[in-house]
N, C-alpha and C positions, 0 to 999 in steps of 0.2 A: 504494500497499499503505500504510494509513492507521501510527501508531506503534504499537509490542506494548502500550501502555497500553489502545488504544481497542480489540482485540479480542474477543471475547466467549470464547475460551477461551485457556489459555496457550499459548505457542510460544515454540518455541525464538527463543534469541537470545544475545548474548554483545558482553562489549564489547570492540573492537579498541583504542581508546587509553580515556586518563579522567586529564585535566591538573587538576589544583587551583590557586587562586592564594591564599592569606591572606594579608589585609591588616591586619589587625588581631584579637589575641586578646584580649577583652576580662576586667579584672582579676576578674568575677562571672562565672560561667558557672553558674551555676545558674537563669539568669533563664528568660525566655522567647524564644525564635526563630522567625522565619519562614523559607521557603526555596521556593520558586520553580524548578517546572522547565520548561524550552517547546525546545520542537522547533521547531530553527531551517528544518530542510532533513531532508528524505527522500526517495528516488528509488532503486530497483533493489536496495533489502534493506539499505540503510546512511540512518543516521539521523543528523546532528548537531545532539545537545542540549545547552543553556546552562543553568546553575543558580547559582541565590545565594541566599546565605545573609544572611538582614539580623537585626541585633541588635533588641533591644524597644526603642529611641530609632529604629529605622528604617534604621540606619547599615550601611551594606554592608561586612562582614565577609571573605566568601569569595565565591570566583565558580570556576563547574569548566565543564569541556568534556569533553563524551564522545562519544566515534563508537560504534557499537551498529550489530551485522551482525544481521540477523533473514533465520534460514534457514526460509522455508519457502513 
């Protein structure tokens, strides 16, 4: 089963757990940021997804991990 963002139509899904780790809070918060989300594993309707938030200079600001349940 592919990750929900790859389905051609919306499907029911819900967050089971979501954790955020903030490493750095920039003094200036009005610049450009980058965010990358990656599915690490998906099986039997459960998907583990990791996200990384980067500052303008490419430094890692925060890291997230989410467990998603897909109901279809």
